[in-house]
Biopython code that builds the backbone (N, CA, C, O; Angstrom):
import numpy as np
from Bio.PDB.StructureBuilder import StructureBuilder

atoms = [
    (1, "UNK", "N", (-10.146, -1.700, 27.821)),
    (1, "UNK", "CA", (-10.141, -1.081, 26.500)),
    (1, "UNK", "C", (-10.330, 0.438, 26.541)),
    (1, "UNK", "O", (-9.701, 1.158, 25.766)),
    (2, "UNK", "N", (-11.182, 0.923, 27.428)),
    (2, "UNK", "CA", (-11.416, 2.370, 27.482)),
    (2, "UNK", "C", (-10.185, 3.116, 27.987)),
    (2, "UNK", "O", (-9.897, 4.219, 27.524)),
    (3, "UNK", "N", (-9.460, 2.525, 28.927)),
    (3, "UNK", "CA", (-8.245, 3.179, 29.426)),
    (3, "UNK", "C", (-7.178, 3.242, 28.339)),
    (3, "UNK", "O", (-6.471, 4.241, 28.213)),
    (4, "UNK", "N", (-7.065, 2.183, 27.563)),
    (4, "UNK", "CA", (-6.100, 2.172, 26.457)),
    (4, "UNK", "C", (-6.511, 3.208, 25.422)),
    (4, "UNK", "O", (-5.678, 3.975, 24.940)),
    (5, "UNK", "N", (-7.794, 3.231, 25.079)),
    (5, "UNK", "CA", (-8.297, 4.207, 24.109)),
    (5, "UNK", "C", (-8.091, 5.626, 24.625)),
    (5, "UNK", "O", (-7.730, 6.516, 23.855)),
    (6, "UNK", "N", (-8.317, 5.846, 25.924)),
    (6, "UNK", "CA", (-8.089, 7.177, 26.511)),
    (6, "UNK", "C", (-6.651, 7.627, 26.289)),
    (6, "UNK", "O", (-6.408, 8.756, 25.861)),
    (7, "UNK", "N", (-5.701, 6.745, 26.579)),
    (7, "UNK", "CA", (-4.285, 7.102, 26.461)),
    (7, "UNK", "C", (-3.905, 7.374, 25.010)),
    (7, "UNK", "O", (-3.230, 8.362, 24.719)),
    (8, "UNK", "N", (-4.332, 6.508, 24.103)),
    (8, "UNK", "CA", (-4.016, 6.708, 22.686)),
    (8, "UNK", "C", (-4.627, 8.009, 22.180)),
    (8, "UNK", "O", (-3.971, 8.767, 21.465)),
    (9, "UNK", "N", (-5.869, 8.269, 22.544)),
    (9, "UNK", "CA", (-6.530, 9.497, 22.113)),
    (9, "UNK", "C", (-5.828, 10.725, 22.686)),
    (9, "UNK", "O", (-5.650, 11.719, 21.981)),
    (10, "UNK", "N", (-5.430, 10.670, 23.943)),
    (10, "UNK", "CA", (-4.709, 11.801, 24.553)),
    (10, "UNK", "C", (-3.433, 12.118, 23.780)),
    (10, "UNK", "O", (-3.150, 13.281, 23.494)),
    (11, "UNK", "N", (-2.667, 11.088, 23.443)),
    (11, "UNK", "CA", (-1.427, 11.304, 22.691)),
    (11, "UNK", "C", (-1.710, 11.892, 21.309)),
    (11, "UNK", "O", (-1.008, 12.798, 20.860)),
    (12, "UNK", "N", (-2.734, 11.376, 20.640)),
    (12, "UNK", "CA", (-3.077, 11.884, 19.310)),
    (12, "UNK", "C", (-3.490, 13.349, 19.374)),
    (12, "UNK", "O", (-3.012, 14.171, 18.592)),
    (13, "UNK", "N", (-4.372, 13.666, 20.301)),
    (13, "UNK", "CA", (-4.894, 15.032, 20.395)),
    (13, "UNK", "C", (-3.843, 16.029, 20.877)),
    (13, "UNK", "O", (-3.930, 17.216, 20.562)),
    (14, "UNK", "N", (-2.863, 15.567, 21.629)),
    (14, "UNK", "CA", (-1.791, 16.445, 22.100)),
    (14, "UNK", "C", (-0.720, 16.658, 21.029)),
    (14, "UNK", "O", (0.202, 17.452, 21.214)),
    (15, "UNK", "N", (-0.850, 15.941, 19.904)),
    (15, "UNK", "CA", (0.157, 16.045, 18.855)),
    (15, "UNK", "C", (1.415, 15.264, 19.179)),
    (15, "UNK", "O", (2.440, 15.431, 18.519)),
    (16, "UNK", "N", (1.346, 14.415, 20.189)),
    (16, "UNK", "CA", (2.508, 13.626, 20.588)),
    (16, "UNK", "C", (2.694, 12.398, 19.714)),
    (16, "UNK", "O", (3.735, 11.744, 19.769)),
    (17, "UNK", "N", (1.684, 12.081, 18.905)),
    (17, "UNK", "CA", (1.763, 10.908, 18.026)),
    (17, "UNK", "C", (0.834, 11.122, 16.844)),
    (17, "UNK", "O", (-0.174, 11.821, 16.944)),
    (18, "UNK", "N", (1.191, 10.508, 15.726)),
    (18, "UNK", "CA", (0.281, 10.510, 14.581)),
    (18, "UNK", "C", (-0.021, 9.083, 14.140)),
    (18, "UNK", "O", (-0.662, 8.860, 13.113)),
    (19, "UNK", "N", (0.442, 8.134, 14.921)),
    (19, "UNK", "CA", (0.200, 6.722, 14.664)),
    (19, "UNK", "C", (0.949, 5.917, 15.710)),
    (19, "UNK", "O", (1.714, 6.464, 16.504)),
    (20, "UNK", "N", (0.722, 4.620, 15.700)),
    (20, "UNK", "CA", (1.330, 3.771, 16.720)),
    (20, "UNK", "C", (1.820, 2.472, 16.113)),
    (20, "UNK", "O", (1.185, 1.911, 15.220)),
    (21, "UNK", "N", (2.953, 1.998, 16.605)),
    (21, "UNK", "CA", (3.445, 0.651, 16.306)),
    (21, "UNK", "C", (3.194, -0.174, 17.555)),
    (21, "UNK", "O", (3.720, 0.127, 18.626)),
    (22, "UNK", "N", (2.401, -1.200, 17.413)),
    (22, "UNK", "CA", (2.020, -2.003, 18.571)),
    (22, "UNK", "C", (2.730, -3.345, 18.562)),
    (22, "UNK", "O", (2.855, -3.991, 17.521)),
    (23, "UNK", "N", (3.191, -3.754, 19.731)),
    (23, "UNK", "CA", (3.814, -5.063, 19.910)),
    (23, "UNK", "C", (3.123, -5.718, 21.099)),
    (23, "UNK", "O", (2.998, -5.117, 22.167)),
    (24, "UNK", "N", (2.683, -6.933, 20.907)),
    (24, "UNK", "CA", (1.972, -7.639, 21.966)),
    (24, "UNK", "C", (2.730, -8.898, 22.361)),
    (24, "UNK", "O", (3.325, -9.554, 21.507)),
    (25, "UNK", "N", (2.716, -9.243, 23.652)),
    (25, "UNK", "CA", (3.424, -10.446, 24.094)),
    (25, "UNK", "C", (2.756, -11.741, 23.640)),
    (25, "UNK", "O", (3.439, -12.732, 23.381)),
    (26, "UNK", "N", (1.446, -11.742, 23.544)),
    (26, "UNK", "CA", (0.734, -12.948, 23.124)),
    (26, "UNK", "C", (0.129, -12.731, 21.746)),
    (26, "UNK", "O", (-0.720, -11.860, 21.558)),
    (27, "UNK", "N", (0.567, -13.520, 20.800)),
    (27, "UNK", "CA", (0.026, -13.381, 19.446)),
    (27, "UNK", "C", (-0.584, -14.697, 19.024)),
    (27, "UNK", "O", (0.020, -15.730, 19.311)),
    (28, "UNK", "N", (-1.697, -14.747, 18.387)),
    (28, "UNK", "CA", (-2.486, -13.614, 17.903)),
    (28, "UNK", "C", (-3.528, -13.116, 18.898)),
    (28, "UNK", "O", (-4.275, -12.191, 18.579)),
    (29, "UNK", "N", (-3.602, -13.698, 20.090)),
    (29, "UNK", "CA", (-4.667, -13.356, 21.029)),
    (29, "UNK", "C", (-4.752, -11.861, 21.322)),
    (29, "UNK", "O", (-5.843, -11.290, 21.307)),
    (30, "UNK", "N", (-3.618, -11.226, 21.587)),
    (30, "UNK", "CA", (-3.638, -9.805, 21.927)),
    (30, "UNK", "C", (-4.055, -8.941, 20.741)),
    (30, "UNK", "O", (-4.716, -7.918, 20.921)),
    (31, "UNK", "N", (-3.677, -9.344, 19.536)),
    (31, "UNK", "CA", (-4.115, -8.604, 18.343)),
    (31, "UNK", "C", (-5.626, -8.673, 18.208)),
    (31, "UNK", "O", (-6.284, -7.674, 17.917)),
    (32, "UNK", "N", (-6.166, -9.863, 18.422)),
    (32, "UNK", "CA", (-7.620, -10.044, 18.334)),
    (32, "UNK", "C", (-8.308, -9.196, 19.399)),
    (32, "UNK", "O", (-9.285, -8.505, 19.106)),
    (33, "UNK", "N", (-7.811, -9.243, 20.618)),
    (33, "UNK", "CA", (-8.401, -8.440, 21.696)),
    (33, "UNK", "C", (-8.360, -6.951, 21.369)),
    (33, "UNK", "O", (-9.346, -6.243, 21.577)),
    (34, "UNK", "N", (-7.233, -6.475, 20.859)),
    (34, "UNK", "CA", (-7.115, -5.058, 20.506)),
    (34, "UNK", "C", (-8.102, -4.702, 19.398)),
    (34, "UNK", "O", (-8.796, -3.688, 19.481)),
    (35, "UNK", "N", (-8.163, -5.531, 18.372)),
    (35, "UNK", "CA", (-9.050, -5.260, 17.236)),
    (35, "UNK", "C", (-10.520, -5.304, 17.632)),
    (35, "UNK", "O", (-11.325, -4.523, 17.124)),
    (36, "UNK", "N", (-10.868, -6.198, 18.518)),
    (36, "UNK", "CA", (-12.277, -6.360, 18.888)),
    (36, "UNK", "C", (-12.726, -5.440, 20.020)),
    (36, "UNK", "O", (-13.919, -5.171, 20.158)),
    (37, "UNK", "N", (-11.788, -4.955, 20.828)),
    (37, "UNK", "CA", (-12.187, -4.157, 21.985)),
    (37, "UNK", "C", (-11.743, -2.699, 21.910)),
    (37, "UNK", "O", (-12.531, -1.800, 22.201)),
    (38, "UNK", "N", (-10.501, -2.456, 21.528)),
    (38, "UNK", "CA", (-9.981, -1.085, 21.538)),
    (38, "UNK", "C", (-10.334, -0.344, 20.253)),
    (38, "UNK", "O", (-10.754, 0.812, 20.303)),
    (39, "UNK", "N", (-10.170, -0.989, 19.112)),
    (39, "UNK", "CA", (-10.447, -0.316, 17.837)),
    (39, "UNK", "C", (-11.882, 0.201, 17.762)),
    (39, "UNK", "O", (-12.075, 1.356, 17.383)),
    (40, "UNK", "N", (-12.897, -0.595, 18.103)),
    (40, "UNK", "CA", (-14.260, -0.049, 18.053)),
    (40, "UNK", "C", (-14.453, 1.168, 18.966)),
    (40, "UNK", "O", (-15.196, 2.088, 18.625)),
    (41, "UNK", "N", (-13.796, 1.172, 20.106)),
    (41, "UNK", "CA", (-13.884, 2.326, 21.009)),
    (41, "UNK", "C", (-13.244, 3.556, 20.367)),
    (41, "UNK", "O", (-13.794, 4.654, 20.450)),
    (42, "UNK", "N", (-12.098, 3.381, 19.734)),
    (42, "UNK", "CA", (-11.448, 4.498, 19.039)),
    (42, "UNK", "C", (-12.297, 4.976, 17.868)),
    (42, "UNK", "O", (-12.351, 6.175, 17.594)),
    (43, "UNK", "N", (-12.957, 4.059, 17.176)),
    (43, "UNK", "CA", (-13.836, 4.438, 16.071)),
    (43, "UNK", "C", (-15.031, 5.241, 16.581)),
    (43, "UNK", "O", (-15.419, 6.226, 15.953)),
    (44, "UNK", "N", (-15.616, 4.840, 17.697)),
    (44, "UNK", "CA", (-16.741, 5.592, 18.277)),
    (44, "UNK", "C", (-16.325, 7.023, 18.611)),
    (44, "UNK", "O", (-17.129, 7.951, 18.523)),
    (45, "UNK", "N", (-15.079, 7.186, 18.988)),
    (45, "UNK", "CA", (-14.564, 8.508, 19.350)),
    (45, "UNK", "C", (-14.116, 9.315, 18.132)),
    (45, "UNK", "O", (-13.804, 10.501, 18.243)),
    (46, "UNK", "N", (-14.087, 8.665, 16.975)),
    (46, "UNK", "CA", (-13.704, 9.359, 15.750)),
    (46, "UNK", "C", (-12.212, 9.522, 15.550)),
    (46, "UNK", "O", (-11.790, 10.362, 14.755)),
    (47, "UNK", "N", (-11.400, 8.742, 16.249)),
    (47, "UNK", "CA", (-9.949, 8.864, 16.094)),
    (47, "UNK", "C", (-9.335, 7.685, 15.347)),
    (47, "UNK", "O", (-8.115, 7.613, 15.200)),
    (48, "UNK", "N", (-10.162, 6.769, 14.880)),
    (48, "UNK", "CA", (-9.701, 5.626, 14.086)),
    (48, "UNK", "C", (-10.688, 5.465, 12.944)),
    (48, "UNK", "O", (-11.896, 5.446, 13.180)),
    (49, "UNK", "N", (-10.204, 5.349, 11.703)),
    (49, "UNK", "CA", (-11.129, 5.293, 10.565)),
    (49, "UNK", "C", (-12.029, 4.059, 10.599)),
    (49, "UNK", "O", (-11.644, 2.986, 11.062)),
    (50, "UNK", "N", (-13.239, 4.262, 10.090)),
    (50, "UNK", "CA", (-14.166, 3.136, 9.957)),
    (50, "UNK", "C", (-14.141, 2.583, 8.545)),
    (50, "UNK", "O", (-14.594, 1.466, 8.298)),
    (51, "UNK", "N", (-13.609, 3.372, 7.617)),
    (51, "UNK", "CA", (-13.447, 2.909, 6.236)),
    (51, "UNK", "C", (-12.326, 3.709, 5.590)),
    (51, "UNK", "O", (-11.916, 4.756, 6.091)),
    (52, "UNK", "N", (-11.851, 3.202, 4.489)),
    (52, "UNK", "CA", (-10.738, 3.834, 3.786)),
    (52, "UNK", "C", (-11.154, 4.177, 2.363)),
    (52, "UNK", "O", (-11.981, 3.490, 1.763)),
    (53, "UNK", "N", (-10.574, 5.240, 1.834)),
    (53, "UNK", "CA", (-10.837, 5.615, 0.445)),
    (53, "UNK", "C", (-10.300, 4.520, -0.469)),
    (53, "UNK", "O", (-9.277, 3.904, -0.171)),
    (54, "UNK", "N", (-10.989, 4.277, -1.580)),
    (54, "UNK", "CA", (-10.505, 3.237, -2.493)),
    (54, "UNK", "C", (-9.201, 3.657, -3.168)),
    (54, "UNK", "O", (-8.853, 4.837, -3.212)),
    (55, "UNK", "N", (-8.502, 2.674, -3.683)),
    (55, "UNK", "CA", (-7.275, 2.946, -4.424)),
    (55, "UNK", "C", (-6.047, 2.435, -3.698)),
    (55, "UNK", "O", (-6.072, 2.134, -2.505)),
    (56, "UNK", "N", (-4.988, 2.351, -4.455)),
    (56, "UNK", "CA", (-3.718, 1.885, -3.915)),
    (56, "UNK", "C", (-2.908, 3.073, -3.408)),
    (56, "UNK", "O", (-3.260, 4.225, -3.665)),
    (57, "UNK", "N", (-1.846, 2.800, -2.703)),
    (57, "UNK", "CA", (-0.959, 3.864, -2.252)),
    (57, "UNK", "C", (-0.395, 4.611, -3.460)),
    (57, "UNK", "O", (-0.256, 5.834, -3.437)),
    (58, "UNK", "N", (-0.075, 3.863, -4.510)),
    (58, "UNK", "CA", (0.423, 4.473, -5.747)),
    (58, "UNK", "C", (-0.608, 5.462, -6.297)),
    (58, "UNK", "O", (-0.252, 6.560, -6.725)),
    (59, "UNK", "N", (-1.888, 5.068, -6.284)),
    (59, "UNK", "CA", (-2.954, 5.952, -6.757)),
    (59, "UNK", "C", (-3.038, 7.215, -5.901)),
    (59, "UNK", "O", (-3.216, 8.316, -6.423)),
    (60, "UNK", "N", (-2.913, 7.053, -4.612)),
    (60, "UNK", "CA", (-3.039, 8.193, -3.698)),
    (60, "UNK", "C", (-1.939, 9.224, -3.913)),
    (60, "UNK", "O", (-2.161, 10.421, -3.735)),
    (61, "UNK", "N", (-0.751, 8.759, -4.297)),
    (61, "UNK", "CA", (0.355, 9.674, -4.569)),
    (61, "UNK", "C", (0.383, 10.135, -6.020)),
    (61, "UNK", "O", (1.249, 10.922, -6.404)),
    (62, "UNK", "N", (-0.562, 9.650, -6.832)),
    (62, "UNK", "CA", (-0.622, 10.053, -8.228)),
    (62, "UNK", "C", (0.534, 9.532, -9.058)),
    (62, "UNK", "O", (0.948, 10.173, -10.023)),
    (63, "UNK", "N", (1.054, 8.375, -8.689)),
    (63, "UNK", "CA", (2.198, 7.807, -9.400)),
    (63, "UNK", "C", (1.737, 6.915, -10.547)),
    (63, "UNK", "O", (0.740, 6.202, -10.434)),
    (64, "UNK", "N", (2.466, 6.966, -11.636)),
    (64, "UNK", "CA", (2.160, 6.112, -12.786)),
    (64, "UNK", "C", (2.489, 4.669, -12.444)),
    (64, "UNK", "O", (3.385, 4.389, -11.647)),
    (65, "UNK", "N", (1.758, 3.773, -13.051)),
    (65, "UNK", "CA", (2.009, 2.344, -12.849)),
    (65, "UNK", "C", (3.168, 1.942, -13.759)),
    (65, "UNK", "O", (3.099, 2.165, -14.968)),
    (66, "UNK", "N", (4.225, 1.356, -13.209)),
    (66, "UNK", "CA", (5.367, 0.979, -14.049)),
    (66, "UNK", "C", (5.001, -0.162, -14.991)),
    (66, "UNK", "O", (4.077, -0.934, -14.736)),
    (67, "UNK", "N", (5.741, -0.245, -16.072)),
    (67, "UNK", "CA", (5.513, -1.333, -17.029)),
    (67, "UNK", "C", (5.799, -2.666, -16.353)),
    (67, "UNK", "O", (6.710, -2.779, -15.533)),
    (68, "UNK", "N", (5.026, -3.651, -16.698)),
    (68, "UNK", "CA", (5.224, -4.999, -16.172)),
    (68, "UNK", "C", (6.398, -5.610, -16.924)),
    (68, "UNK", "O", (6.309, -5.844, -18.129)),
    (69, "UNK", "N", (7.486, -5.867, -16.230)),
    (69, "UNK", "CA", (8.693, -6.360, -16.906)),
    (69, "UNK", "C", (8.473, -7.735, -17.521)),
    (69, "UNK", "O", (9.114, -8.075, -18.515)),
    (70, "UNK", "N", (7.579, -8.526, -16.947)),
    (70, "UNK", "CA", (7.318, -9.856, -17.490)),
    (70, "UNK", "C", (6.514, -9.767, -18.783)),
    (70, "UNK", "O", (6.750, -10.535, -19.716)),
    (71, "UNK", "N", (5.568, -8.837, -18.840)),
    (71, "UNK", "CA", (4.799, -8.636, -20.066)),
    (71, "UNK", "C", (5.718, -8.135, -21.171)),
    (71, "UNK", "O", (5.576, -8.532, -22.328)),
    (72, "UNK", "N", (6.657, -7.267, -20.820)),
    (72, "UNK", "CA", (7.610, -6.745, -21.799)),
    (72, "UNK", "C", (8.505, -7.867, -22.326)),
    (72, "UNK", "O", (8.773, -7.931, -23.526)),
    (73, "UNK", "N", (8.965, -8.745, -21.445)),
    (73, "UNK", "CA", (9.793, -9.880, -21.871)),
    (73, "UNK", "C", (9.011, -10.789, -22.810)),
    (73, "UNK", "O", (9.553, -11.268, -23.806)),
    (74, "UNK", "N", (7.740, -11.030, -22.496)),
    (74, "UNK", "CA", (6.899, -11.877, -23.335)),
    (74, "UNK", "C", (6.733, -11.266, -24.730)),
    (74, "UNK", "O", (6.803, -11.967, -25.740)),
    (75, "UNK", "N", (6.514, -9.957, -24.768)),
    (75, "UNK", "CA", (6.356, -9.280, -26.052)),
    (75, "UNK", "C", (7.644, -9.374, -26.863)),
    (75, "UNK", "O", (7.600, -9.577, -28.077)),
    (76, "UNK", "N", (8.791, -9.228, -26.199)),
    (76, "UNK", "CA", (10.075, -9.334, -26.895)),
    (76, "UNK", "C", (10.304, -10.750, -27.412)),
    (76, "UNK", "O", (10.842, -10.928, -28.505)),
    (77, "UNK", "N", (9.905, -11.751, -26.647)),
    (77, "UNK", "CA", (10.067, -13.140, -27.079)),
    (77, "UNK", "C", (9.195, -13.431, -28.295)),
    (77, "UNK", "O", (9.624, -14.130, -29.212)),
    (78, "UNK", "N", (7.977, -12.902, -28.308)),
    (78, "UNK", "CA", (7.086, -13.105, -29.457)),
    (78, "UNK", "C", (7.653, -12.439, -30.705)),
    (78, "UNK", "O", (7.544, -12.971, -31.810)),
    (79, "UNK", "N", (8.261, -11.265, -30.517)),
    (79, "UNK", "CA", (8.809, -10.539, -31.657)),
    (79, "UNK", "C", (9.982, -11.291, -32.274)),
    (79, "UNK", "O", (10.192, -11.221, -33.485)),
    (80, "UNK", "N", (10.742, -12.002, -31.463)),
    (80, "UNK", "CA", (11.902, -12.747, -31.943)),
    (80, "UNK", "C", (11.468, -14.050, -32.603)),
    (80, "UNK", "O", (12.101, -14.501, -33.557)),
    (81, "UNK", "N", (10.398, -14.656, -32.106)),
    (81, "UNK", "CA", (9.967, -15.971, -32.604)),
    (81, "UNK", "C", (9.581, -15.954, -34.043)),
    (81, "UNK", "O", (9.199, -16.987, -34.593)),
]
sb = StructureBuilder()
sb.init_structure("model")
sb.init_model(0)
sb.init_chain("A")
sb.init_seg("    ")
for serial, (resi, resn, name, xyz) in enumerate(atoms, 1):
    if name == "N":
        sb.init_residue(resn, " ", resi, " ")
    sb.init_atom(name, np.array(xyz, "f"), 0.0, 1.0, " ", f" {name:<3s}", serial, name[0])
structure = sb.get_structure()
C-alpha cells in the first residue's frame, strides 16, 4: 500500500495527474483492498479527502433545479379534470 500511495502522490505532486481511473483484475476484492489499505495512507498524507462538502454537484455549480416534469404533468391533469 505504501508503494502504491508513493507513486500516486508523486504523480499528483508533479502535476502529472489530477485524479485516477482505477481498474482491478479481481472485483470486488481489489476494490476493498485499495479502499482499506491505500486510501487511508493517502488520507494520512493529505492527498485524498477525508470528508466532502455537503451538497449536490448541481449545488456546487450554482445551477437551478429543473422543474420536475412528472409534477408538472400531474398539475396539468388536475387542471383538466
